[in-house]
mmCIF file of the N, C-alpha and C atoms, coordinates in Angstrom:
data_MODEL
# 
_entry.id   MODEL 
# 
loop_
_atom_site.group_PDB 
_atom_site.id 
_atom_site.type_symbol 
_atom_site.label_atom_id 
_atom_site.label_alt_id 
_atom_site.label_comp_id 
_atom_site.label_asym_id 
_atom_site.label_entity_id 
_atom_site.label_seq_id 
_atom_site.pdbx_PDB_ins_code 
_atom_site.Cartn_x 
_atom_site.Cartn_y 
_atom_site.Cartn_z 
_atom_site.occupancy 
_atom_site.B_iso_or_equiv 
_atom_site.pdbx_formal_charge 
_atom_site.auth_seq_id 
_atom_site.auth_comp_id 
_atom_site.auth_asym_id 
_atom_site.auth_atom_id 
_atom_site.pdbx_PDB_model_num 
ATOM 1   N N  . MET A 1 1  ? 52.316 -84.355 -17.929 1.00 0.00 ? 1  MET A N  1 
ATOM 2   C CA . MET A 1 1  ? 53.234 -83.454 -18.604 1.00 0.00 ? 1  MET A CA 1 
ATOM 3   C C  . MET A 1 1  ? 54.282 -84.295 -19.331 1.00 0.00 ? 1  MET A C  1 
ATOM 4   N N  . ASN A 1 2  ? 54.537 -83.962 -20.603 1.00 0.00 ? 2  ASN A N  1 
ATOM 5   C CA . ASN A 1 2  ? 55.519 -84.760 -21.331 1.00 0.00 ? 2  ASN A CA 1 
ATOM 6   C C  . ASN A 1 2  ? 56.934 -84.364 -20.932 1.00 0.00 ? 2  ASN A C  1 
ATOM 7   N N  . GLU A 1 3  ? 57.893 -85.187 -21.328 1.00 0.00 ? 3  GLU A N  1 
ATOM 8   C CA . GLU A 1 3  ? 59.266 -84.969 -20.870 1.00 0.00 ? 3  GLU A CA 1 
ATOM 9   C C  . GLU A 1 3  ? 59.877 -83.674 -21.385 1.00 0.00 ? 3  GLU A C  1 
ATOM 10  N N  . ALA A 1 4  ? 59.419 -83.164 -22.536 1.00 0.00 ? 4  ALA A N  1 
ATOM 11  C CA . ALA A 1 4  ? 59.951 -81.901 -23.042 1.00 0.00 ? 4  ALA A CA 1 
ATOM 12  C C  . ALA A 1 4  ? 59.544 -80.737 -22.159 1.00 0.00 ? 4  ALA A C  1 
ATOM 13  N N  . MET A 1 5  ? 58.391 -80.850 -21.520 1.00 0.00 ? 5  MET A N  1 
ATOM 14  C CA . MET A 1 5  ? 57.908 -79.780 -20.672 1.00 0.00 ? 5  MET A CA 1 
ATOM 15  C C  . MET A 1 5  ? 58.242 -80.013 -19.202 1.00 0.00 ? 5  MET A C  1 
ATOM 16  N N  . ASP A 1 6  ? 58.949 -81.070 -18.885 1.00 0.00 ? 6  ASP A N  1 
ATOM 17  C CA . ASP A 1 6  ? 59.316 -81.366 -17.502 1.00 0.00 ? 6  ASP A CA 1 
ATOM 18  C C  . ASP A 1 6  ? 60.820 -81.618 -17.404 1.00 0.00 ? 6  ASP A C  1 
ATOM 19  N N  . PRO A 1 7  ? 61.619 -80.577 -17.667 1.00 0.00 ? 7  PRO A N  1 
ATOM 20  C CA . PRO A 1 7  ? 63.068 -80.748 -17.708 1.00 0.00 ? 7  PRO A CA 1 
ATOM 21  C C  . PRO A 1 7  ? 63.754 -80.571 -16.365 1.00 0.00 ? 7  PRO A C  1 
ATOM 22  N N  . TRP A 1 8  ? 62.996 -80.326 -15.306 1.00 0.00 ? 8  TRP A N  1 
ATOM 23  C CA . TRP A 1 8  ? 63.601 -80.003 -14.016 1.00 0.00 ? 8  TRP A CA 1 
ATOM 24  C C  . TRP A 1 8  ? 64.391 -81.173 -13.468 1.00 0.00 ? 8  TRP A C  1 
ATOM 25  N N  . GLY A 1 9  ? 65.497 -80.827 -12.901 1.00 0.00 ? 9  GLY A N  1 
ATOM 26  C CA . GLY A 1 9  ? 66.414 -81.840 -12.408 1.00 0.00 ? 9  GLY A CA 1 
ATOM 27  C C  . GLY A 1 9  ? 67.500 -82.161 -13.424 1.00 0.00 ? 9  GLY A C  1 
ATOM 28  N N  . ASP A 1 10 ? 67.381 -81.599 -14.622 1.00 0.00 ? 10 ASP A N  1 
ATOM 29  C CA . ASP A 1 10 ? 68.383 -81.791 -15.666 1.00 0.00 ? 10 ASP A CA 1 
ATOM 30  C C  . ASP A 1 10 ? 69.371 -80.627 -15.572 1.00 0.00 ? 10 ASP A C  1 
ATOM 31  N N  . PRO A 1 11 ? 70.568 -80.867 -15.027 1.00 0.00 ? 11 PRO A N  1 
ATOM 32  C CA . PRO A 1 11 ? 71.516 -79.761 -14.827 1.00 0.00 ? 11 PRO A CA 1 
ATOM 33  C C  . PRO A 1 11 ? 71.939 -79.087 -16.126 1.00 0.00 ? 11 PRO A C  1 
ATOM 34  N N  . ILE A 1 12 ? 71.957 -79.811 -17.221 1.00 0.00 ? 12 ILE A N  1 
ATOM 35  C CA . ILE A 1 12 ? 72.331 -79.211 -18.509 1.00 0.00 ? 12 ILE A CA 1 
ATOM 36  C C  . ILE A 1 12 ? 71.260 -78.217 -18.948 1.00 0.00 ? 12 ILE A C  1 
ATOM 37  N N  . PHE A 1 13 ? 69.991 -78.604 -18.796 1.00 0.00 ? 13 PHE A N  1 
ATOM 38  C CA . PHE A 1 13 ? 68.891 -77.706 -19.149 1.00 0.00 ? 13 PHE A CA 1 
ATOM 39  C C  . PHE A 1 13 ? 68.919 -76.461 -18.262 1.00 0.00 ? 13 PHE A C  1 
ATOM 40  N N  . GLU A 1 14 ? 69.078 -76.659 -16.973 1.00 0.00 ? 14 GLU A N  1 
ATOM 41  C CA . GLU A 1 14 ? 69.089 -75.528 -16.046 1.00 0.00 ? 14 GLU A CA 1 
ATOM 42  C C  . GLU A 1 14 ? 70.241 -74.573 -16.347 1.00 0.00 ? 14 GLU A C  1 
ATOM 43  N N  . GLN A 1 15 ? 71.400 -75.112 -16.698 1.00 0.00 ? 15 GLN A N  1 
ATOM 44  C CA . GLN A 1 15 ? 72.544 -74.270 -17.070 1.00 0.00 ? 15 GLN A CA 1 
ATOM 45  C C  . GLN A 1 15 ? 72.244 -73.510 -18.357 1.00 0.00 ? 15 GLN A C  1 
ATOM 46  N N  . SER A 1 16 ? 71.577 -74.153 -19.290 1.00 0.00 ? 16 SER A N  1 
ATOM 47  C CA . SER A 1 16 ? 71.205 -73.499 -20.539 1.00 0.00 ? 16 SER A CA 1 
ATOM 48  C C  . SER A 1 16 ? 70.280 -72.314 -20.280 1.00 0.00 ? 16 SER A C  1 
ATOM 49  N N  . VAL A 1 17 ? 69.326 -72.479 -19.372 1.00 0.00 ? 17 VAL A N  1 
ATOM 50  C CA . VAL A 1 17 ? 68.421 -71.378 -19.021 1.00 0.00 ? 17 VAL A CA 1 
ATOM 51  C C  . VAL A 1 17 ? 69.222 -70.228 -18.417 1.00 0.00 ? 17 VAL A C  1 
ATOM 52  N N  . ARG A 1 18 ? 70.115 -70.536 -17.492 1.00 0.00 ? 18 ARG A N  1 
ATOM 53  C CA . ARG A 1 18 ? 70.930 -69.483 -16.861 1.00 0.00 ? 18 ARG A CA 1 
ATOM 54  C C  . ARG A 1 18 ? 71.775 -68.738 -17.895 1.00 0.00 ? 18 ARG A C  1 
ATOM 55  N N  . GLU A 1 19 ? 72.421 -69.477 -18.778 1.00 0.00 ? 19 GLU A N  1 
ATOM 56  C CA . GLU A 1 19 ? 73.284 -68.846 -19.781 1.00 0.00 ? 19 GLU A CA 1 
ATOM 57  C C  . GLU A 1 19 ? 72.475 -68.017 -20.769 1.00 0.00 ? 19 GLU A C  1 
ATOM 58  N N  . THR A 1 20 ? 71.312 -68.517 -21.158 1.00 0.00 ? 20 THR A N  1 
ATOM 59  C CA . THR A 1 20 ? 70.455 -67.776 -22.079 1.00 0.00 ? 20 THR A CA 1 
ATOM 60  C C  . THR A 1 20 ? 69.951 -66.496 -21.430 1.00 0.00 ? 20 THR A C  1 
ATOM 61  N N  . ALA A 1 21 ? 69.536 -66.574 -20.167 1.00 0.00 ? 21 ALA A N  1 
ATOM 62  C CA . ALA A 1 21 ? 69.074 -65.381 -19.447 1.00 0.00 ? 21 ALA A CA 1 
ATOM 63  C C  . ALA A 1 21 ? 70.198 -64.346 -19.365 1.00 0.00 ? 21 ALA A C  1 
ATOM 64  N N  . TYR A 1 22 ? 71.395 -64.801 -19.071 1.00 0.00 ? 22 TYR A N  1 
ATOM 65  C CA . TYR A 1 22 ? 72.536 -63.891 -18.978 1.00 0.00 ? 22 TYR A CA 1 
ATOM 66  C C  . TYR A 1 22 ? 72.807 -63.235 -20.332 1.00 0.00 ? 22 TYR A C  1 
ATOM 67  N N  . PHE A 1 23 ? 72.767 -64.031 -21.402 1.00 0.00 ? 23 PHE A N  1 
ATOM 68  C CA . PHE A 1 23 ? 72.997 -63.502 -22.746 1.00 0.00 ? 23 PHE A CA 1 
ATOM 69  C C  . PHE A 1 23 ? 71.954 -62.433 -23.085 1.00 0.00 ? 23 PHE A C  1 
ATOM 70  N N  . LEU A 1 24 ? 70.683 -62.717 -22.810 1.00 0.00 ? 24 LEU A N  1 
ATOM 71  C CA . LEU A 1 24 ? 69.617 -61.754 -23.104 1.00 0.00 ? 24 LEU A CA 1 
ATOM 72  C C  . LEU A 1 24 ? 69.805 -60.467 -22.298 1.00 0.00 ? 24 LEU A C  1 
ATOM 73  N N  . TRP A 1 25 ? 70.159 -60.616 -21.028 1.00 0.00 ? 25 TRP A N  1 
ATOM 74  C CA . TRP A 1 25 ? 70.387 -59.476 -20.148 1.00 0.00 ? 25 TRP A CA 1 
ATOM 75  C C  . TRP A 1 25 ? 71.553 -58.628 -20.661 1.00 0.00 ? 25 TRP A C  1 
ATOM 76  N N  . GLU A 1 26 ? 72.637 -59.292 -21.035 1.00 0.00 ? 26 GLU A N  1 
ATOM 77  C CA . GLU A 1 26 ? 73.811 -58.594 -21.585 1.00 0.00 ? 26 GLU A CA 1 
ATOM 78  C C  . GLU A 1 26 ? 73.433 -57.859 -22.867 1.00 0.00 ? 26 GLU A C  1 
ATOM 79  N N  . GLN A 1 27 ? 72.684 -58.534 -23.714 1.00 0.00 ? 27 GLN A N  1 
ATOM 80  C CA . GLN A 1 27 ? 72.295 -57.976 -25.009 1.00 0.00 ? 27 GLN A CA 1 
ATOM 81  C C  . GLN A 1 27 ? 71.464 -56.695 -24.835 1.00 0.00 ? 27 GLN A C  1 
ATOM 82  N N  . ASP A 1 28 ? 70.694 -56.617 -23.767 1.00 0.00 ? 28 ASP A N  1 
ATOM 83  C CA . ASP A 1 28 ? 69.854 -55.447 -23.503 1.00 0.00 ? 28 ASP A CA 1 
ATOM 84  C C  . ASP A 1 28 ? 70.554 -54.381 -22.664 1.00 0.00 ? 28 ASP A C  1 
ATOM 85  N N  . GLY A 1 29 ? 71.834 -54.526 -22.443 1.00 0.00 ? 29 GLY A N  1 
ATOM 86  C CA . GLY A 1 29 ? 72.589 -53.504 -21.730 1.00 0.00 ? 29 GLY A CA 1 
ATOM 87  C C  . GLY A 1 29 ? 72.601 -53.649 -20.218 1.00 0.00 ? 29 GLY A C  1 
ATOM 88  N N  . ARG A 1 30 ? 72.336 -54.850 -19.728 1.00 0.00 ? 30 ARG A N  1 
ATOM 89  C CA . ARG A 1 30 ? 72.393 -55.165 -18.295 1.00 0.00 ? 30 ARG A CA 1 
ATOM 90  C C  . ARG A 1 30 ? 71.463 -54.314 -17.423 1.00 0.00 ? 30 ARG A C  1 
ATOM 91  N N  . PRO A 1 31 ? 70.199 -54.212 -17.775 1.00 0.00 ? 31 PRO A N  1 
ATOM 92  C CA . PRO A 1 31 ? 69.295 -53.398 -16.956 1.00 0.00 ? 31 PRO A CA 1 
ATOM 93  C C  . PRO A 1 31 ? 69.073 -54.012 -15.576 1.00 0.00 ? 31 PRO A C  1 
ATOM 94  N N  . ALA A 1 32 ? 68.994 -53.153 -14.578 1.00 0.00 ? 32 ALA A N  1 
ATOM 95  C CA . ALA A 1 32 ? 68.801 -53.616 -13.197 1.00 0.00 ? 32 ALA A CA 1 
ATOM 96  C C  . ALA A 1 32 ? 67.326 -53.908 -12.922 1.00 0.00 ? 32 ALA A C  1 
ATOM 97  N N  . GLY A 1 33 ? 67.093 -54.856 -12.029 1.00 0.00 ? 33 GLY A N  1 
ATOM 98  C CA . GLY A 1 33 ? 65.754 -55.124 -11.535 1.00 0.00 ? 33 GLY A CA 1 
ATOM 99  C C  . GLY A 1 33 ? 64.842 -55.913 -12.447 1.00 0.00 ? 33 GLY A C  1 
ATOM 100 N N  . ARG A 1 34 ? 65.383 -56.555 -13.472 1.00 0.00 ? 34 ARG A N  1 
ATOM 101 C CA . ARG A 1 34 ? 64.539 -57.294 -14.416 1.00 0.00 ? 34 ARG A CA 1 
ATOM 102 C C  . ARG A 1 34 ? 64.955 -58.758 -14.512 1.00 0.00 ? 34 ARG A C  1 
ATOM 103 N N  . GLU A 1 35 ? 65.523 -59.273 -13.427 1.00 0.00 ? 35 GLU A N  1 
ATOM 104 C CA . GLU A 1 35 ? 66.046 -60.639 -13.422 1.00 0.00 ? 35 GLU A CA 1 
ATOM 105 C C  . GLU A 1 35 ? 64.987 -61.663 -13.805 1.00 0.00 ? 35 GLU A C  1 
ATOM 106 N N  . GLN A 1 36 ? 63.794 -61.554 -13.218 1.00 0.00 ? 36 GLN A N  1 
ATOM 107 C CA . GLN A 1 36 ? 62.743 -62.533 -13.510 1.00 0.00 ? 36 GLN A CA 1 
ATOM 108 C C  . GLN A 1 36 ? 62.305 -62.468 -14.964 1.00 0.00 ? 36 GLN A C  1 
ATOM 109 N N  . GLU A 1 37 ? 62.222 -61.273 -15.505 1.00 0.00 ? 37 GLU A N  1 
ATOM 110 C CA . GLU A 1 37 ? 61.839 -61.113 -16.906 1.00 0.00 ? 37 GLU A CA 1 
ATOM 111 C C  . GLU A 1 37 ? 62.793 -61.892 -17.812 1.00 0.00 ? 37 GLU A C  1 
ATOM 112 N N  . TYR A 1 38 ? 64.082 -61.741 -17.569 1.00 0.00 ? 38 TYR A N  1 
ATOM 113 C CA . TYR A 1 38 ? 65.067 -62.430 -18.402 1.00 0.00 ? 38 TYR A CA 1 
ATOM 114 C C  . TYR A 1 38 ? 65.073 -63.927 -18.146 1.00 0.00 ? 38 TYR A C  1 
ATOM 115 N N  . TRP A 1 39 ? 64.872 -64.324 -16.907 1.00 0.00 ? 39 TRP A N  1 
ATOM 116 C CA . TRP A 1 39 ? 64.849 -65.749 -16.589 1.00 0.00 ? 39 TRP A CA 1 
ATOM 117 C C  . TRP A 1 39 ? 63.675 -66.422 -17.286 1.00 0.00 ? 39 TRP A C  1 
ATOM 118 N N  . PHE A 1 40 ? 62.488 -65.795 -17.223 1.00 0.00 ? 40 PHE A N  1 
ATOM 119 C CA . PHE A 1 40 ? 61.318 -66.397 -17.863 1.00 0.00 ? 40 PHE A CA 1 
ATOM 120 C C  . PHE A 1 40 ? 61.435 -66.388 -19.384 1.00 0.00 ? 40 PHE A C  1 
ATOM 121 N N  . ALA A 1 41 ? 62.016 -65.347 -19.953 1.00 0.00 ? 41 ALA A N  1 
ATOM 122 C CA . ALA A 1 41 ? 62.236 -65.317 -21.402 1.00 0.00 ? 41 ALA A CA 1 
ATOM 123 C C  . ALA A 1 41 ? 63.194 -66.432 -21.810 1.00 0.00 ? 41 ALA A C  1 
ATOM 124 N N  . ALA A 1 42 ? 64.234 -66.620 -21.022 1.00 0.00 ? 42 ALA A N  1 
ATOM 125 C CA . ALA A 1 42 ? 65.198 -67.687 -21.309 1.00 0.00 ? 42 ALA A CA 1 
ATOM 126 C C  . ALA A 1 42 ? 64.556 -69.056 -21.148 1.00 0.00 ? 42 ALA A C  1 
ATOM 127 N N  . LEU A 1 43 ? 63.760 -69.215 -20.115 1.00 0.00 ? 43 LEU A N  1 
ATOM 128 C CA . LEU A 1 43 ? 63.067 -70.484 -19.898 1.00 0.00 ? 43 LEU A CA 1 
ATOM 129 C C  . LEU A 1 43 ? 62.174 -70.818 -21.084 1.00 0.00 ? 43 LEU A C  1 
ATOM 130 N N  . GLU A 1 44 ? 61.422 -69.843 -21.561 1.00 0.00 ? 44 GLU A N  1 
ATOM 131 C CA . GLU A 1 44 ? 60.550 -70.074 -22.714 1.00 0.00 ? 44 GLU A CA 1 
ATOM 132 C C  . GLU A 1 44 ? 61.359 -70.504 -23.940 1.00 0.00 ? 44 GLU A C  1 
ATOM 133 N N  . ARG A 1 45 ? 62.456 -69.812 -24.205 1.00 0.00 ? 45 ARG A N  1 
ATOM 134 C CA . ARG A 1 45 ? 63.302 -70.169 -25.355 1.00 0.00 ? 45 ARG A CA 1 
ATOM 135 C C  . ARG A 1 45 ? 63.861 -71.585 -25.221 1.00 0.00 ? 45 ARG A C  1 
ATOM 136 N N  . CYS A 1 46 ? 64.333 -71.905 -24.040 1.00 0.00 ? 46 CYS A N  1 
ATOM 137 C CA . CYS A 1 46 ? 64.934 -73.225 -23.827 1.00 0.00 ? 46 CYS A CA 1 
ATOM 138 C C  . CYS A 1 46 ? 63.895 -74.337 -23.922 1.00 0.00 ? 46 CYS A C  1 
ATOM 139 N N  . LEU A 1 47 ? 62.699 -74.086 -23.412 1.00 0.00 ? 47 LEU A N  1 
ATOM 140 C CA . LEU A 1 47 ? 61.632 -75.091 -23.525 1.00 0.00 ? 47 LEU A CA 1 
ATOM 141 C C  . LEU A 1 47 ? 61.237 -75.300 -24.982 1.00 0.00 ? 47 LEU A C  1 
ATOM 142 N N  . ARG A 1 48 ? 61.141 -74.218 -25.731 1.00 0.00 ? 48 ARG A N  1 
ATOM 143 C CA . ARG A 1 48 ? 60.809 -74.345 -27.161 1.00 0.00 ? 48 ARG A CA 1 
ATOM 144 C C  . ARG A 1 48 ? 61.897 -75.108 -27.906 1.00 0.00 ? 48 ARG A C  1 
ATOM 145 N N  . ARG A 1 49 ? 63.148 -74.795 -27.599 1.00 0.00 ? 49 ARG A N  1 
ATOM 146 C CA . ARG A 1 49 ? 64.265 -75.486 -28.248 1.00 0.00 ? 49 ARG A CA 1 
ATOM 147 C C  . ARG A 1 49 ? 64.233 -76.974 -27.908 1.00 0.00 ? 49 ARG A C  1 
ATOM 148 N N  . ARG A 1 50 ? 63.974 -77.283 -26.650 1.00 0.00 ? 50 ARG A N  1 
ATOM 149 C CA . ARG A 1 50 ? 63.913 -78.679 -26.207 1.00 0.00 ? 50 ARG A CA 1 
ATOM 150 C C  . ARG A 1 50 ? 62.781 -79.414 -26.916 1.00 0.00 ? 50 ARG A C  1 
ATOM 151 N N  . GLN A 1 51 ? 61.612 -78.768 -27.018 1.00 0.00 ? 51 GLN A N  1 
ATOM 152 C CA . GLN A 1 51 ? 60.470 -79.376 -27.697 1.00 0.00 ? 51 GLN A CA 1 
ATOM 153 C C  . GLN A 1 51 ? 60.803 -79.630 -29.163 1.00 0.00 ? 51 GLN A C  1 
ATOM 154 N N  . SER A 1 52 ? 61.407 -78.654 -29.809 1.00 0.00 ? 52 SER A N  1 
ATOM 155 C CA . SER A 1 52 ? 61.783 -78.789 -31.215 1.00 0.00 ? 52 SER A CA 1 
ATOM 156 C C  . SER A 1 52 ? 62.784 -79.925 -31.412 1.00 0.00 ? 52 SER A C  1 
ATOM 157 N N  . ASP A 1 53 ? 63.772 -80.001 -30.535 1.00 0.00 ? 53 ASP A N  1 
ATOM 158 C CA . ASP A 1 53 ? 64.764 -81.080 -30.617 1.00 0.00 ? 53 ASP A CA 1 
ATOM 159 C C  . ASP A 1 53 ? 64.114 -82.448 -30.457 1.00 0.00 ? 53 ASP A C  1 
ATOM 160 N N  . MET A 1 54 ? 63.156 -82.539 -29.541 1.00 0.00 ? 54 MET A N  1 
ATOM 161 C CA . MET A 1 54 ? 62.486 -83.823 -29.311 1.00 0.00 ? 54 MET A CA 1 
ATOM 162 C C  . MET A 1 54 ? 61.609 -84.209 -30.498 1.00 0.00 ? 54 MET A C  1 
ATOM 163 N N  . GLU A 1 55 ? 60.953 -83.218 -31.113 1.00 0.00 ? 55 GLU A N  1 
ATOM 164 C CA . GLU A 1 55 ? 60.135 -83.501 -32.287 1.00 0.00 ? 55 GLU A CA 1 
ATOM 165 C C  . GLU A 1 55 ? 61.010 -83.968 -33.445 1.00 0.00 ? 55 GLU A C  1 
ATOM 166 N N  . LEU A 1 56 ? 62.156 -83.355 -33.619 1.00 0.00 ? 56 LEU A N  1 
ATOM 167 C CA . LEU A 1 56 ? 63.088 -83.776 -34.665 1.00 0.00 ? 56 LEU A CA 1 
ATOM 168 C C  . LEU A 1 56 ? 63.571 -85.197 -34.407 1.00 0.00 ? 56 LEU A C  1 
ATOM 169 N N  . GLN A 1 57 ? 63.940 -85.489 -33.171 1.00 0.00 ? 57 GLN A N  1 
ATOM 170 C CA . GLN A 1 57 ? 64.398 -86.833 -32.813 1.00 0.00 ? 57 GLN A CA 1 
ATOM 171 C C  . GLN A 1 57 ? 63.311 -87.864 -33.095 1.00 0.00 ? 57 GLN A C  1 
ATOM 172 N N  . ARG A 1 58 ? 62.079 -87.550 -32.695 1.00 0.00 ? 58 ARG A N  1 
ATOM 173 C CA . ARG A 1 58 ? 60.954 -88.454 -32.928 1.00 0.00 ? 58 ARG A CA 1 
ATOM 174 C C  . ARG A 1 58 ? 60.757 -88.698 -34.423 1.00 0.00 ? 58 ARG A C  1 
ATOM 175 N N  . SER A 1 59 ? 60.857 -87.638 -35.213 1.00 0.00 ? 59 SER A N  1 
ATOM 176 C CA . SER A 1 59 ? 60.699 -87.748 -36.659 1.00 0.00 ? 59 SER A CA 1 
ATOM 177 C C  . SER A 1 59 ? 61.784 -88.639 -37.262 1.00 0.00 ? 59 SER A C  1 
ATOM 178 N N  . LEU A 1 60 ? 63.016 -88.456 -36.812 1.00 0.00 ? 60 LEU A N  1 
ATOM 179 C CA . LEU A 1 60 ? 64.115 -89.289 -37.308 1.00 0.00 ? 60 LEU A CA 1 
ATOM 180 C C  . LEU A 1 60 ? 63.918 -90.753 -36.930 1.00 0.00 ? 60 LEU A C  1 
ATOM 181 N N  . GLU A 1 61 ? 63.457 -90.990 -35.717 1.00 0.00 ? 61 GLU A N  1 
ATOM 182 C CA . GLU A 1 61 ? 63.227 -92.367 -35.276 1.00 0.00 ? 61 GLU A CA 1 
ATOM 183 C C  . GLU A 1 61 ? 62.118 -93.029 -36.084 1.00 0.00 ? 61 GLU A C  1 
ATOM 184 N N  . GLU A 1 62 ? 61.064 -92.267 -36.412 1.00 0.00 ? 62 GLU A N  1 
ATOM 185 C CA . GLU A 1 62 ? 59.968 -92.813 -37.209 1.00 0.00 ? 62 GLU A CA 1 
ATOM 186 C C  . GLU A 1 62 ? 60.435 -93.184 -38.609 1.00 0.00 ? 62 GLU A C  1 
ATOM 187 N N  . ARG A 1 63 ? 61.418 -92.473 -39.119 1.00 0.00 ? 63 ARG A N  1 
ATOM 188 C CA . ARG A 1 63 ? 61.961 -92.751 -40.452 1.00 0.00 ? 63 ARG A CA 1 
ATOM 189 C C  . ARG A 1 63 ? 63.067 -93.799 -40.410 1.00 0.00 ? 63 ARG A C  1 
ATOM 190 N N  . GLY A 1 64 ? 63.437 -94.200 -39.217 1.00 0.00 ? 64 GLY A N  1 
ATOM 191 C CA . GLY A 1 64 ? 64.487 -95.202 -39.077 1.00 0.00 ? 64 GLY A CA 1 
ATOM 192 C C  . GLY A 1 64 ? 65.883 -94.625 -39.069 1.00 0.00 ? 64 GLY A C  1 
ATOM 193 N N  . GLY A 1 65 ? 66.003 -93.300 -38.961 1.00 0.00 ? 65 GLY A N  1 
ATOM 194 C CA . GLY A 1 65 ? 67.313 -92.668 -38.994 1.00 0.00 ? 65 GLY A CA 1 
ATOM 195 C C  . GLY A 1 65 ? 67.867 -92.308 -37.643 1.00 0.00 ? 65 GLY A C  1 
ATOM 196 N N  . GLY A 1 66 ? 67.074 -92.449 -36.597 1.00 0.00 ? 66 GLY A N  1 
ATOM 197 C CA . GLY A 1 66 ? 67.551 -92.087 -35.263 1.00 0.00 ? 66 GLY A CA 1 
ATOM 198 C C  . GLY A 1 66 ? 67.968 -93.303 -34.487 1.00 0.00 ? 66 GLY A C  1 
ATOM 199 N N  . GLU A 1 67 ? 68.641 -93.063 -33.386 1.00 0.00 ? 67 GLU A N  1 
ATOM 200 C CA . GLU A 1 67 ? 69.076 -94.189 -32.556 1.00 0.00 ? 67 GLU A CA 1 
ATOM 201 C C  . GLU A 1 67 ? 68.357 -94.189 -31.250 1.00 0.00 ? 67 GLU A C  1 
# 
């Protein structure tokens, strides 16, 4: 598994998932009993964002613009 798909143990990533899940839940009017649905939706969004960020970083490094 590549590092973009293995973010566990990263407290910043985990906090991002929690905050995203809360935002989605709030946006939908705080429905009861759907905690896992929102957590998994947030996890998917955060993983996609992380993958996209890593691809951008890799692209910049290949062009000599990243550090």
